[in-house]
TORKOL-4160 file (C-alpha; in steps of 0.2 Angstrom, whole numbers, padded with zeros to 4 digits, m for minus):
74
<pt num="1" X="m0156" Y="0513" Z="m0638"/>
<pt num="2" X="m0159" Y="0508" Z="m0622"/>
<pt num="3" X="m0145" Y="0495" Z="m0618"/>
<pt num="4" X="m0135" Y="0501" Z="m0603"/>
<pt num="5" X="m0146" Y="0517" Z="m0602"/>
<pt num="6" X="m0152" Y="0515" Z="m0584"/>
<pt num="7" X="m0135" Y="0510" Z="m0577"/>
<pt num="8" X="m0127" Y="0526" Z="m0586"/>
<pt num="9" X="m0141" Y="0537" Z="m0579"/>
<pt num="10" X="m0137" Y="0531" Z="m0562"/>
<pt num="11" X="m0119" Y="0536" Z="m0564"/>
<pt num="12" X="m0124" Y="0552" Z="m0570"/>
<pt num="13" X="m0137" Y="0556" Z="m0557"/>
<pt num="14" X="m0125" Y="0550" Z="m0543"/>
<pt num="15" X="m0112" Y="0563" Z="m0549"/>
<pt num="16" X="m0124" Y="0577" Z="m0550"/>
<pt num="17" X="m0123" Y="0578" Z="m0570"/>
<pt num="18" X="m0139" Y="0585" Z="m0578"/>
<pt num="19" X="m0145" Y="0573" Z="m0592"/>
<pt num="20" X="m0162" Y="0571" Z="m0602"/>
<pt num="21" X="m0170" Y="0555" Z="m0608"/>
<pt num="22" X="m0183" Y="0556" Z="m0623"/>
<pt num="23" X="m0190" Y="0540" Z="m0629"/>
<pt num="24" X="m0197" Y="0535" Z="m0646"/>
<pt num="25" X="m0210" Y="0521" Z="m0645"/>
<pt num="26" X="m0208" Y="0507" Z="m0658"/>
<pt num="27" X="m0191" Y="0513" Z="m0665"/>
<pt num="28" X="m0177" Y="0502" Z="m0671"/>
<pt num="29" X="m0160" Y="0502" Z="m0662"/>
<pt num="30" X="m0152" Y="0514" Z="m0674"/>
<pt num="31" X="m0168" Y="0525" Z="m0676"/>
<pt num="32" X="m0159" Y="0541" Z="m0674"/>
<pt num="33" X="m0151" Y="0541" Z="m0690"/>
<pt num="34" X="m0168" Y="0538" Z="m0700"/>
<pt num="35" X="m0185" Y="0546" Z="m0703"/>
<pt num="36" X="m0196" Y="0548" Z="m0695"/>
<pt num="37" X="m0186" Y="0549" Z="m0680"/>
<pt num="38" X="m0171" Y="0560" Z="m0687"/>
<pt num="39" X="m0178" Y="0577" Z="m0686"/>
<pt num="40" X="m0186" Y="0576" Z="m0669"/>
<pt num="41" X="m0169" Y="0569" Z="m0663"/>
<pt num="42" X="m0159" Y="0583" Z="m0670"/>
<pt num="43" X="m0172" Y="0595" Z="m0661"/>
<pt num="44" X="m0169" Y="0587" Z="m0645"/>
<pt num="45" X="m0150" Y="0588" Z="m0647"/>
<pt num="46" X="m0151" Y="0606" Z="m0652"/>
<pt num="47" X="m0162" Y="0611" Z="m0637"/>
<pt num="48" X="m0149" Y="0601" Z="m0625"/>
<pt num="49" X="m0134" Y="0610" Z="m0633"/>
<pt num="50" X="m0142" Y="0627" Z="m0633"/>
<pt num="51" X="m0145" Y="0626" Z="m0614"/>
<pt num="52" X="m0126" Y="0623" Z="m0612"/>
<pt num="53" X="m0120" Y="0635" Z="m0626"/>
<pt num="54" X="m0130" Y="0650" Z="m0624"/>
<pt num="55" X="m0124" Y="0655" Z="m0606"/>
<pt num="56" X="m0108" Y="0658" Z="m0597"/>
<pt num="57" X="m0099" Y="0642" Z="m0593"/>
<pt num="58" X="m0098" Y="0646" Z="m0575"/>
<pt num="59" X="m0118" Y="0650" Z="m0574"/>
<pt num="60" X="m0121" Y="0633" Z="m0584"/>
<pt num="61" X="m0110" Y="0623" Z="m0572"/>
<pt num="62" X="m0120" Y="0630" Z="m0557"/>
<pt num="63" X="m0136" Y="0624" Z="m0564"/>
<pt num="64" X="m0131" Y="0607" Z="m0570"/>
<pt num="65" X="m0118" Y="0600" Z="m0561"/>
<pt num="66" X="m0116" Y="0596" Z="m0541"/>
<pt num="67" X="m0098" Y="0603" Z="m0540"/>
<pt num="68" X="m0099" Y="0619" Z="m0551"/>
<pt num="69" X="m0085" Y="0628" Z="m0557"/>
<pt num="70" X="m0079" Y="0642" Z="m0546"/>
<pt num="71" X="m0076" Y="0660" Z="m0555"/>
<pt num="72" X="m0058" Y="0665" Z="m0552"/>
<pt num="73" X="m0054" Y="0679" Z="m0542"/>
<pt num="74" X="m0041" Y="0691" Z="m0546"/>
């Protein structure tokens, strides 16, 4: 699944949005739905989501985004 990837990554990088790319050589277009690629794909997704969901949202925004969320002051 490479069609448009480079253009999309350019947009993400230009906007300071964190992303990851993992490649599986000799895989068909819909590889992520089938073995032997399904479980490694789920592992990459799980790891990526844990980076975002296991921390405070403000802390995550400061790590991964060019314009992080500011903590509200009272």
